[in-house]
GUSEDREN-205949 format. One line per field, with one value per residue (C-alpha): residue number from 1; residue in one letter; z negated, y, x. Coordinates in Angstrom, 1 decimal, padded with zeros to 4 digits. Each point is the difference from the previous one (the first is absolute). Layout:
BEGIN
num: (NUM	...)
residu: (A	...)
z: (Z	...)
y: (Y	...)
x: (X	...)
END
This chain:
BEGIN
num: (1	2	3	4	5	6	7	8	9	10	11	12	13	14	15	16	17	18	19	20	21	22	23	24	25	26	27	28	29	30	31	32	33	34	35	36	37	38	39	40	41	42	43	44	45	46	47	48	49	50	51	52	53	54	55	56	57	58	59	60	61	62	63	64	65	66	67	68	69	70	71	72	73	74	75	76	77	78	79	80	81	82	83	84	85	86	87	88	89	90	91	92	93	94	95	96	97	98	99	100	101	102	103	104	105	106	107	108	109	110	111	112	113	114	115	116	117	118	119	120	121	122	123	124	125	126	127	128	129	130	131	132	133	134	135	136	137	138	139	140	141	142	143	144	145	146	147	148	149	150	151	152	153	154	155	156	157	158	159	160	161	162	163	164	165	166	167	168	169	170	171	172	173	174	175	176	177	178	179	180	181	182	183	184	185	186	187	188	189	190	191	192	193	194	195	196	197	198	199	200	201	202	203	204	205	206	207	208	209	210	211	212	213	214	215	216	217	218	219	220	221	222	223	224	225	226	227	228	229	230	231	232	233	234	235	236	237	238	239	240	241	242	243	244	245	246	247	248	249	250	251	252	253	254	255	256	257	258	259	260	261	262	263	264	265	266	267	268	269	270	271	272	273	274	275	276	277	278	279	280	281	282	283	284	285	286	287	288	289	290	291	292	293	294	295	296	297	298	299	300	301	302	303	304	305	306	307	308	309	310	311	312	313	314	315	316	317	318	319	320	321	322	323	324	325	326	327	328	329	330	331	332	333	334	335	336	337	338	339	340	341	342	343	344	345	346	347	348	349	350	351	352	353	354	355	356	357	358	359	360	361	362	363	364	365	366	367	368	369	370	371	372	373	374	375	376	377	378	379	380	381	382	383	384	385	386	387	388	389	390	391	392	393	394	395	396	397	398	399	400	401	402	403	404	405	406	407	408	409	410	411	412	413	414	415	416	417	418	419	420	421	422	423	424	425	426	427	428	429	430	431	432	433	434	435	436	437	438	439	440	441	442	443	444	445	446	447	448	449	450	451	452	453	454	455	456	457	458	459	460	461	462	463	464	465	466	467	468	469	470	471	472	473	474	475	476	477	478	479	480	481	482	483	484	485	486	487	488	489	490	491	492	493	494	495	496	497	498	499	500	501	502	503	504)
residu: (M	D	T	P	D	H	A	L	S	A	A	G	P	S	G	G	A	E	A	R	A	L	R	A	F	F	A	R	P	R	N	R	V	V	V	F	G	L	L	F	A	A	C	W	I	T	A	A	V	K	M	S	E	V	T	G	L	D	G	L	A	V	G	I	P	L	A	A	A	P	V	P	L	V	V	G	A	F	L	L	L	A	R	A	R	P	Q	P	W	Q	H	L	A	F	A	L	S	W	G	A	G	A	G	A	L	A	A	L	Y	A	N	S	W	S	I	D	A	I	V	D	R	S	G	E	H	Q	G	E	L	L	G	L	T	V	V	A	P	F	V	E	E	L	A	K	G	A	A	V	L	L	L	L	V	F	R	R	P	W	F	R	G	P	L	D	G	L	V	L	A	A	T	T	A	A	G	F	A	F	T	E	N	V	L	Y	F	G	R	A	F	G	E	G	S	D	E	G	D	A	A	A	Q	T	A	A	I	F	L	G	R	A	I	L	T	P	F	A	H	P	L	F	T	A	A	T	G	L	A	L	G	V	A	V	L	L	R	R	R	S	R	A	V	L	V	S	L	G	G	Y	L	V	A	V	G	L	H	S	A	W	N	G	S	A	W	K	T	T	A	D	D	N	P	A	I	M	L	A	V	Y	F	L	V	M	A	P	L	L	A	G	V	F	V	T	G	R	K	L	R	G	A	Q	L	A	A	V	R	T	H	L	P	Q	Y	V	A	A	G	W	F	T	W	N	E	P	H	V	L	G	S	I	A	D	R	G	R	Q	R	R	A	A	L	A	L	Y	G	K	P	G	E	R	A	A	R	E	Y	H	W	N	A	T	G	L	A	E	L	R	Q	R	A	V	R	G	G	V	T	A	Q	E	F	T	P	Q	E	R	V	F	L	D	R	L	W	A	L	R	R	A	L	G	E	V	P	E	R	T	M	P	T	P	R	W	G	P	T	P	A	Y	G	W	P	P	Q	A	V	A	W	P	P	Y	G	P	A	W	M	P	Q	S	A	P	Y	S	T	N	P	Y	A	A	P	A	P	V	P	V	F	A	P	Q	P	Y	V	A	H	P	Y	A	P	Q	P	Y	A	A	Q	P	Y	A	P	Q	P	F	A	A	H	P	Y	A	A	Y	T	P	Q	P	H	S	P	R	P	H	T	T	T	P	A	G	E	A	A	G)
z: (042.2	002.6	003.7	001.5	002.9	002.3	-000.6	000.7	003.0	001.4	-001.5	002.8	000.0	-001.3	-002.6	-001.6	000.4	-002.8	-001.2	-001.1	-000.8	-002.6	-001.4	000.0	-002.1	-002.4	-000.5	-002.0	-003.7	000.0	002.9	-001.6	-003.4	002.6	001.6	-003.1	-002.0	002.8	000.3	-003.8	-000.3	002.8	-001.7	-003.4	001.4	001.7	-003.5	-001.5	002.3	-000.2	-004.1	000.0	001.7	-003.6	-002.2	001.6	000.4	-002.8	-001.4	001.9	-001.1	-003.5	000.6	001.9	-002.7	-002.8	001.8	000.6	-003.6	-000.9	003.5	-001.8	-003.0	001.5	002.5	-002.4	-002.2	002.4	002.3	-003.7	000.5	003.3	-001.5	001.1	003.4	001.2	003.4	002.0	000.1	003.3	-000.9	-003.0	002.2	002.5	-003.2	-001.4	003.3	000.7	-002.9	000.0	003.7	002.1	-002.7	-001.6	003.4	000.9	-003.5	000.2	003.2	-000.5	-003.8	001.9	002.7	-002.3	-002.4	002.2	001.8	-003.5	-001.1	003.2	-000.5	-004.1	-001.1	-002.1	-003.7	002.2	002.4	-002.8	-002.5	003.5	001.2	-003.1	-000.8	003.5	003.1	-001.7	-001.9	003.6	001.8	-002.3	-000.9	003.7	000.9	-002.4	000.1	004.3	-001.0	-002.4	002.6	003.3	-002.4	-000.4	003.8	001.4	-002.7	-001.0	-001.1	-002.9	-001.7	-001.1	-003.3	-002.0	-001.4	003.4	000.3	-003.2	000.4	003.3	-000.7	-003.2	002.6	002.3	-002.7	-001.2	003.1	000.3	-003.1	000.3	003.3	-002.1	-003.0	002.1	000.6	-003.3	-001.2	002.5	-000.4	-003.5	000.2	002.9	-002.1	-003.0	001.5	001.2	-003.4	-001.3	-002.2	003.1	-002.8	-002.3	002.3	001.7	-003.2	-000.4	002.9	000.0	-004.0	001.4	003.2	000.1	-003.9	-001.1	003.1	002.3	000.7	001.0	003.5	-000.2	-002.5	002.8	002.6	-001.8	000.2	003.8	000.3	-002.6	002.2	003.0	-001.7	-001.1	003.3	001.9	-002.5	001.1	002.7	001.4	002.5	-001.9	-003.1	000.8	001.0	-002.7	-003.0	002.5	-000.4	-003.2	-001.7	002.6	-001.6	-003.4	001.2	001.2	-003.1	-002.7	002.7	-000.5	-003.8	-000.5	002.6	-001.9	-003.3	001.8	001.2	-003.5	-002.0	002.3	000.1	-003.5	-000.9	-002.1	-000.3	-002.0	002.8	002.2	-003.1	-001.4	003.7	000.2	-003.6	-000.2	003.9	002.2	-002.8	-000.7	003.4	000.9	-003.0	001.6	003.4	-001.4	-001.5	002.3	002.1	-002.6	-000.4	003.9	-000.2	-002.8	002.6	003.0	-002.7	-001.0	003.2	000.0	-003.0	001.4	004.4	-000.7	-001.5	003.7	001.5	-003.1	000.8	004.0	-001.0	000.7	-003.3	-003.3	-002.9	-001.9	002.4	-000.4	-003.8	001.3	002.9	-001.9	-002.5	000.5	-003.1	001.6	003.7	-001.5	-001.3	003.0	002.0	-002.5	000.2	003.9	-000.5	-001.7	002.1	003.3	-000.5	001.9	002.8	-002.8	-001.9	003.1	001.2	-003.5	-000.1	004.0	-001.6	-002.6	002.2	002.5	-002.5	-001.3	003.5	000.7	-003.5	001.2	002.9	-000.9	-002.7	002.8	001.9	-003.1	-000.6	003.9	000.9	002.5	002.8	001.0	003.5	-002.5	-002.9	002.1	002.0	-003.0	-002.5	002.4	000.6	-004.6	000.1	002.3	-001.1	-004.1	001.8	001.5	-003.5	-001.7	002.0	-000.9	-003.6	-000.7	-003.3	-001.5	000.5	-002.1	-002.3	-001.5	-002.9	-000.9	-003.4	-002.3	-000.5	-002.6	001.9	001.7	001.6	004.2	001.5	002.1	-003.6	-001.7	000.1	003.7	000.4	003.1	-000.1	002.5	001.7	-000.1	003.3	000.3	002.5	002.6	002.6	002.6	-002.5	-001.1	-002.9	-001.4	000.8	003.3	003.1	-001.7	-002.9	002.6	000.9	004.3	-000.4	000.7	-000.1	-003.0	-003.8	-001.8	000.7	000.9	-003.1	-002.5	-000.8	002.0	-000.7	-000.6	000.8	-002.2	-002.5	-002.3	-004.0	000.8	-000.5	003.3	000.4	000.8	-000.9	-002.8	-002.6	-001.9	-004.1	000.4	000.9	003.7	000.7	001.0	-001.1	-002.8	-003.6	-001.9	-003.2	000.1	-002.9	-001.5	000.6	-002.4	002.0	-001.3	-001.6	-000.6	-003.2	-000.8	-000.7	-003.2	-001.6	000.0	-003.8	000.3	-000.7	-003.1	-001.7	000.4	-001.6	-002.7)
y: (-010.1	002.4	-001.2	002.4	002.5	-001.8	-003.5	001.6	001.6	-003.3	-002.2	002.5	002.5	-002.7	-001.3	003.6	000.8	-003.4	000.9	003.3	-001.0	-002.6	002.5	002.1	-002.2	-001.1	003.8	000.3	-000.9	-001.8	-001.9	-001.5	-001.0	-001.6	-001.9	-001.3	-000.2	-002.6	-002.1	000.1	-001.5	-002.9	-000.9	-000.6	-001.7	-002.1	-000.8	-000.4	-002.7	-002.0	000.5	-001.2	-003.3	-000.8	002.3	-000.5	002.8	-000.9	001.0	002.6	001.8	000.0	001.0	003.1	001.6	-001.3	000.8	003.1	001.2	000.8	002.1	003.4	-000.8	-000.6	002.6	002.2	000.1	000.9	002.6	001.9	-000.3	002.1	002.8	002.4	-000.9	-003.0	-001.5	000.8	-002.2	-001.1	-001.6	-001.5	-001.7	-001.4	-001.6	-001.3	-001.4	-001.2	-002.2	-001.3	-000.6	-000.5	-000.5	-002.7	-001.8	000.0	-001.4	-002.9	-001.3	000.1	-001.5	-002.7	-000.9	000.1	-001.6	-002.8	-000.2	-000.7	-002.2	-002.6	000.2	000.3	-001.6	001.6	000.8	001.6	001.6	001.3	001.5	001.6	001.1	002.3	001.0	001.0	-000.4	002.0	002.9	000.6	000.2	001.7	002.5	000.8	000.3	002.3	002.1	000.5	002.5	001.9	000.2	000.6	003.1	001.1	-000.2	001.5	002.2	001.4	003.6	-001.4	-002.6	002.1	-001.9	-003.0	000.9	-000.4	-003.0	-001.5	001.6	-001.6	-003.8	000.3	000.4	-002.4	-002.7	000.7	-000.7	-003.3	-001.2	000.6	-002.6	-002.3	-000.1	-000.9	-002.7	-001.3	000.5	-001.6	-002.9	-000.1	000.5	-002.7	-002.6	000.8	-000.7	-003.4	-000.8	001.6	002.8	003.1	002.4	-000.8	-000.2	003.1	001.9	-001.4	000.8	003.4	000.7	-000.7	001.6	003.0	000.9	-001.8	001.2	002.3	002.2	-003.5	000.8	004.2	-000.6	-002.5	002.5	003.3	-001.0	000.1	003.3	001.9	-001.5	001.4	003.2	000.0	-000.7	003.1	002.3	-001.3	001.5	-003.2	-002.9	-002.7	001.1	000.3	-004.0	-001.4	001.9	-001.1	-003.7	000.2	001.0	-002.4	-003.2	001.8	-000.4	-003.3	-001.4	001.3	-001.9	-003.0	-000.2	000.3	-002.7	-001.9	000.2	-000.3	-003.5	-000.9	000.8	-002.5	-002.5	-000.1	001.0	002.2	003.6	001.3	000.4	002.1	002.6	000.2	000.8	002.6	001.8	-000.2	000.9	001.1	002.5	001.5	000.6	001.1	002.6	001.3	000.1	002.7	001.8	000.5	001.4	002.3	001.3	000.4	001.8	002.2	001.0	001.5	002.1	000.9	001.0	002.2	001.5	000.7	000.4	002.2	002.9	000.5	000.6	002.4	002.5	-000.5	001.2	-003.7	-000.8	002.2	000.2	-002.8	-002.8	-001.7	-000.6	-000.8	-002.7	-001.4	-001.2	-002.2	001.2	003.8	-001.8	-001.1	002.9	001.9	-002.7	000.5	003.3	000.3	-002.5	002.5	002.9	-001.6	-003.5	-002.9	001.6	002.0	-003.1	-001.7	003.1	-000.5	-003.2	000.0	003.3	-002.0	-002.3	001.7	002.2	-003.4	-000.5	003.5	-000.8	-003.5	001.1	003.3	-002.8	-002.8	003.1	001.6	-003.9	-000.5	-002.6	002.7	001.8	003.8	-001.5	-002.4	002.9	003.0	-001.4	-002.2	003.1	002.3	-002.8	-000.5	004.3	-000.2	-002.5	001.8	003.2	-000.9	-001.5	002.6	002.6	-002.8	-000.2	003.6	001.7	-003.7	-000.7	003.5	000.2	-003.9	000.9	-002.7	-002.3	001.2	-002.8	000.5	-000.4	002.2	003.2	-000.8	001.9	002.0	001.3	000.2	002.3	000.5	002.4	001.3	-002.9	-000.2	-003.4	-001.1	-002.1	-003.3	-003.0	-000.6	002.8	-000.3	000.4	003.3	001.4	002.5	-000.8	-001.7	001.9	003.5	001.6	000.5	-002.9	-001.1	003.8	001.2	003.7	-000.6	001.5	-002.2	-003.2	-000.5	-002.4	003.0	002.0	003.7	003.6	001.5	-003.3	-002.2	-001.7	-002.4	000.2	003.2	003.7	002.3	002.7	003.1	-001.6	000.9	-002.0	-001.8	002.1	002.8	003.8	001.2	002.6	003.8	-001.5	001.7	-001.4	-000.2	001.4	002.3	000.8	003.7	002.3	003.4	003.3	003.1	003.6	-002.0	-000.8	-004.2	-001.9	-000.8	002.6	003.1	000.9	000.9	004.1	-000.7	-002.5	003.0	003.0	-002.6)
x: (-081.9	-000.5	000.8	002.5	-000.9	002.5	-001.9	-003.4	001.1	001.0	-003.0	-001.9	-002.8	-002.5	002.2	000.9	-003.8	-000.3	002.9	-001.0	-003.7	001.2	002.6	-002.5	-002.8	002.5	000.6	-003.4	000.2	-003.8	001.1	003.1	-001.8	-003.0	002.6	002.7	-003.6	-001.4	003.6	000.7	-003.7	000.7	002.9	-002.3	-002.6	002.3	001.9	-003.1	-001.2	003.7	-001.0	-003.9	001.8	001.6	-002.5	-003.5	-002.3	-001.3	003.4	001.0	-003.0	001.0	003.1	-000.4	-001.5	001.7	003.6	-001.0	-001.0	003.5	001.0	-000.7	001.7	002.9	000.1	-001.1	002.9	002.4	-001.8	000.4	003.2	-000.6	-002.0	003.3	-000.5	-002.0	-000.3	-002.0	-003.3	001.2	003.0	-001.3	-002.9	001.8	002.7	-003.1	-001.5	003.3	000.4	-003.6	-000.2	003.7	002.6	-002.9	-000.4	003.5	001.3	-003.1	001.2	003.4	-000.1	-001.8	001.8	003.6	-001.5	-001.8	003.8	002.2	-003.0	000.3	004.0	000.3	-002.9	-003.2	002.3	002.4	-001.6	-002.5	002.8	002.2	-003.3	-000.6	003.0	001.8	-002.2	-002.5	001.7	002.2	-003.3	-002.4	002.5	001.1	-004.0	-000.6	002.9	-000.6	-002.8	002.3	002.3	-002.1	-000.9	003.9	-000.2	-002.7	-001.4	003.9	-001.3	-002.1	002.8	002.1	001.2	000.0	-003.9	-001.4	001.7	-001.2	-003.6	-000.1	001.4	-002.6	-002.7	000.3	001.4	-003.1	-001.9	001.7	-001.0	-003.3	-000.1	002.3	-002.6	-002.7	001.5	001.4	-003.7	-001.9	002.3	-000.6	-004.1	000.1	002.1	-001.9	-003.0	001.1	000.4	-002.9	002.5	000.0	-001.1	002.9	002.6	-000.7	-000.2	003.8	001.7	-001.9	001.4	003.3	000.1	-002.2	000.3	003.4	002.2	-001.7	002.8	002.3	-000.2	001.0	002.7	001.6	-000.4	001.0	003.4	-000.1	-002.0	002.2	003.2	-001.6	-000.4	003.2	001.3	-001.6	001.7	003.7	002.0	001.5	-001.8	001.7	-000.2	-004.0	000.2	001.7	-002.3	-003.2	001.0	001.4	-003.7	-001.7	002.8	-001.0	-004.3	000.6	002.4	-003.0	-002.5	002.3	000.0	-003.2	-001.1	002.7	-002.0	-003.0	000.8	001.7	-003.2	-001.7	002.3	000.3	-003.9	002.1	-001.9	002.8	002.3	-001.7	-000.9	003.5	001.4	-003.3	000.6	003.8	001.1	-003.0	-001.6	003.3	000.4	-003.1	000.6	002.8	-001.5	-002.6	002.7	002.2	-003.2	-000.4	003.3	000.2	-003.4	001.5	003.0	-002.3	-001.5	003.1	001.0	-003.3	001.5	003.9	-000.8	-003.2	001.4	002.1	-003.5	-001.2	002.5	-001.3	-003.3	-001.8	-000.9	000.0	002.1	-002.3	-000.5	003.1	-001.2	-003.2	001.0	002.2	-002.8	-002.2	-002.6	000.4	-000.6	-003.8	-000.3	000.3	-001.7	-002.9	000.2	-000.2	-003.3	-001.3	000.0	-000.1	-001.5	001.6	001.1	002.5	001.1	000.8	001.8	002.1	000.9	001.3	002.3	001.1	001.0	001.5	002.3	001.3	000.9	001.4	002.6	001.1	000.9	001.7	001.5	001.2	001.8	002.0	001.1	001.0	-002.9	-001.4	001.6	-000.5	-002.1	-001.6	-000.8	-001.7	-002.2	-001.5	000.5	-002.5	-002.6	-000.1	000.1	-003.0	-002.0	000.6	-001.1	-003.2	-000.9	000.8	-002.8	-002.1	000.4	-000.7	001.9	-000.1	004.3	000.9	-002.7	000.8	002.3	002.7	-000.7	002.8	002.7	002.6	003.7	002.1	-001.1	000.1	002.9	-002.6	-001.2	-003.2	-001.8	001.5	002.7	002.0	003.2	003.5	-000.4	003.0	001.3	-002.5	000.6	001.9	001.6	-002.6	-002.9	-001.5	002.7	-002.9	-003.4	-001.1	-001.4	000.5	-001.8	-002.6	-001.7	-000.2	001.8	-003.7	-000.4	-002.3	001.0	-002.2	-000.9	-003.8	-000.7	001.4	-002.9	000.2	-000.7	-002.8	-002.3	-002.3	002.6	-002.1	000.5	001.8	-001.6	000.2	002.5	-002.0	-003.3	-002.5	000.7	-002.9	-001.0	002.3	-000.9	000.4	002.0	-001.6	-003.1	-002.4	000.1	-003.2	000.0	002.8	001.9	-001.5	002.9	-000.6	000.0	002.1	-001.1	-003.8	-001.4	001.5	-003.2	-001.6	002.0	-001.8	-001.5	-004.0	-000.3	-002.2	002.8	002.5	-002.1	-000.8)
END
């Protein structure tokens, strides 16, 4: 948080200069990445030193690559849900690093201290049960949810709904599961080495944690992420707090039930207990999370198709773009066209164009539903439109020449093909009722937008006006082999009779 100006002045010249220098240092994204990277690396190294007391260096070396194996699968599965408008890579890196470093380190020490205290007071058997089912779920879900909460507080413009919370929470949980799996795999390898059966024990733990249940931690923390995403959309702070706490308690309950089934499986030496809990409870819940994420992505695309036509009327988009931008498949075709015409920079511009268009549609949808005030809406809308305008110039004619895939269904309100439409009143009273900023973007005295083809200028794939057309006769030019025209009062060719034949 920035220091107030009056506090800087009270600190004196030297203090104010140091604060300004510190703010200037952290204002650069590269400096922030370096600082957070070093901080999280230090946290993970500290956690690794703590774990090596249990696993040994050999177990740690074996556990790291085995624990890293399922991470790309887990993170990639949730990133597919955010294809319409993904989070910046810096946010994803922060979430993953927090889960693997700071969150895991905090949970490691908190669990150790708490469980040791319970064991001293209640005995080893009762302490282990309470530690697994009470202490660990509360501590670990709090450590993972803290990353999502920090991104919500400090990167609020990028946190717009439940899907953002789901993706960030799952990414944090994947990082946390990585560090936890290092401990489990390394401990199994160490215990197996003492018994002469290291490979078998390590393979059994790897099968259970990395192959059968790699989505366990993301499933638990998904409840916290979804709840924080819903809380963002609520206007009353009391309701937002209650929803967030409810999501956290659901995550704790799922985690506690899973740890309890694992403890019961170990105590009774009956793997069927954990398998039954996983396939009858956890697997359906995980499927429900992915179905919910897919529906949330569909809602984003539906917002694009519903709210971007207002900007078509204003001249910001062409008639076909709400259809194209409202479909993942059509977006892919547009990116490939930009890649073919303009290379990697064109493809990158197309991706950013798609993401900003989705953000603009979501912003207008929240405004229509009363989630954004007029003071908040206008500057945020202008930021999106500025970005889209710049990206459109980089894409040339790709947006207007990418046609949507025909689909069976009702014809949209704005027509197919485009036609003149009288727009009905739209949105709250303070929102522009016909078209944002009038029909001329930025009210600039330019009758033709810069991205449209200009008259009498080279236009790809189209004939030029008043220019020589290939393979066509030119006006006022001599035509070879002109047709013969008979002259009046002259003998017709090839019809004169010879004198000798007439006499005979």
